[in-house]
Structures are given as C-alpha cells and as structure tokens.
C-alpha positions in Angstrom: 116.7 140.4 77.2 118.4 139.9 80.4 118.4 144.1 80.7 114.9 144.4 80.2 114.6 142.1 83.6 116.7 143.5 85.9 114.8 146.7 85.4 111.8 145.8 85.1 112.6 144.1 88.7 114.9 147.2 89.9 111.5 149.1 89.2 109.0 146.8 91.5 111.1 146.4 93.9 111.4 150.6 94.1 107.7 150.5 93.8 107.5 148.1 96.8 109.5 150.1 98.7 108.1 153.1 98.4 104.1 152.2 99.0 105.5 150.5 102.5 107.3 153.5 102.9 104.6 155.9 102.3 102.3 153.5 105.0 104.6 153.4 107.4 105.3 157.0 107.6 100.8 157.9 107.4 100.7 155.7 109.7 103.1 157.4 112.6 101.6 160.6 111.4 97.8 159.1 111.6 98.6 158.6 115.4 100.4 162.0 116.7 98.2 163.6 114.9 95.1 162.3 116.4 96.0 161.6 119.7 94.2 158.0 118.7 95.9 154.8 119.6 96.9 151.6 117.0 94.9 148.3 117.9 94.2 145.8 115.3 90.5 144.4 115.9 89.2 140.7 115.5 85.9 140.1 113.3 83.7 138.2 114.2 81.4 137.9 110.4 82.3 138.0 106.7 82.8 141.5 105.5 81.9 144.1 104.3 80.8 146.4 105.9 79.5 146.9 109.4 80.1 143.8 111.6 80.9 142.5 115.5 84.6 142.5 116.1 86.4 142.7 119.4 89.4 144.7 120.4 91.7 145.3 123.7 91.5 148.7 124.5 94.0 151.1 126.0 94.1 150.4 129.2 94.2 146.5 128.7 90.3 145.4 128.7 89.0 144.0 125.7 86.0 146.0 124.1 83.2 145.0 121.5 81.8 146.1 119.2 80.5 147.1 115.8 83.6 148.5 113.0 83.8 149.5 109.3 85.3 146.8 107.3 86.3 146.4 103.5 85.2 144.1 101.2 87.1 140.6 101.5 87.4 140.7 105.7 87.0 136.5 107.1 85.3 135.9 110.6 88.8 136.0 112.6 90.8 138.0 110.3 92.0 141.3 111.7 92.0 145.2 110.5 93.7 147.9 112.0 91.7 150.4 114.2 92.5 153.2 116.4 90.6 154.1 119.0 90.2 157.0 122.0 91.4 156.7 125.6 88.2 154.3 126.3 88.6 152.0 123.6 86.1 153.5 121.5 86.5 153.6 117.7 87.1 156.7 115.9 88.2 157.7 112.8 91.8 159.4 113.3 92.5 162.7 112.8 94.5 164.8 110.4 94.0 162.4 108.0 95.0 165.2 105.1 98.4 165.6 106.6 99.1 162.2 107.3 98.5 161.1 103.7 100.7 164.0 102.8 104.0 162.7 104.8 102.9 159.4 103.5 102.7 160.9 100.1 105.7 162.6 100.2 108.3 159.6 102.2 106.6 157.3 99.3 107.9 159.6 96.4 111.4 160.6 98.1 112.3 156.9 98.2 110.9 156.6 94.8 113.0 159.4 93.1 115.7 157.6 95.5 115.6 154.0 93.4 115.0 155.7 90.3 118.2 158.0 90.0 120.4 154.9 89.9 118.4 153.4 87.1 118.2 156.0 85.4 121.4 158.0 85.6 122.5 154.1 84.5 120.2 153.8 81.6 122.1 157.8 80.5 125.3 156.2 80.9 124.4 153.0 78.5 123.4 154.6 76.2 126.2 157.7 76.1 128.8 154.6 76.1 126.4 153.3 72.8 126.5 157.1 70.9 130.3 156.9 71.5 130.9 153.1 70.1 128.8 154.3 67.1 131.2 157.2 66.7 134.1 155.5 67.3 132.7 153.4 64.6 131.8 154.7 61.8 134.8 157.2 62.2 136.0 154.0 61.0 133.5 153.5 58.3 133.2 156.7 56.6 135.5 157.3 54.6 135.3 153.9 52.7 131.6 154.4 52.5 131.6 158.0 50.8 134.3 156.9 48.8 132.1 153.7 47.2 
C-alpha cells in the first residue's frame, strides 16, 4: 500500500507542476503576442459578470471601469486584466498560440515527471518476473514429479 501512496502523490505533484508551468508560459506568450500589458484589477462588487473594478494603467494612473469577472469573485478580490497602452481593458490577441505554448510546456513537464515513474514501474515488474522465474526454477522439478 505504501508504494501506491507514493505513486499517487508523485502523480499529483507532476500534474500540478505541469498545470502551473503551462499557465506561466501561456501568460507570457499572451503578453508578447498581443502587445497588451498585464495588470491586476480589484473588484468593487461581487461577481460573476460585468462588475466595477479599478486597476493601474501602464502609465501609472488609476483606472476604473467595468470588467468581466468569473463566478466566485468577491468585493476586494483581485483579477488578472490585460490593458492596452491607454489602460483600457483588452482581450489579448494570440490566445490560441499562447494556449498552445502553455499546453506544450505543460505536456513536457508532465512527460518529464512520468518518465521516471514509468521506468520505475517497469524495473520493478522486471525484478518481480526474475524473482518468480528463480522460484519456479527451484520448484518446477519437484512439481513435475508429484
């Protein structure tokens, strides 16, 4: 049972690492592809949907306006926001390319994490088979005479 727990924990760590890596790469790619600037908006009401918020524009000025917020957004909560050079919210261009970059990075991390786990499982199975073959070699002559 202990080995199963180790495998499950390792799988969760690898999956979380893949997800976080994919998200970081995606955010960087979105910013580069769109020319937009990332900032953090503070919600002035509970979400979801369009709600009032304020954020800092690239020029350092404070802006206020309506932004789309996901379910669970609370008054005072922070949200990622992309703004143009004037500080107005924009939908980042190049989201498909950014999502693909994040997906590729996440899959590479996932593969890099699963490779040692898979190799360990295969090595353990090979050892078990060799041990079984040795045991059978010792028992087979007696078994056949019975």
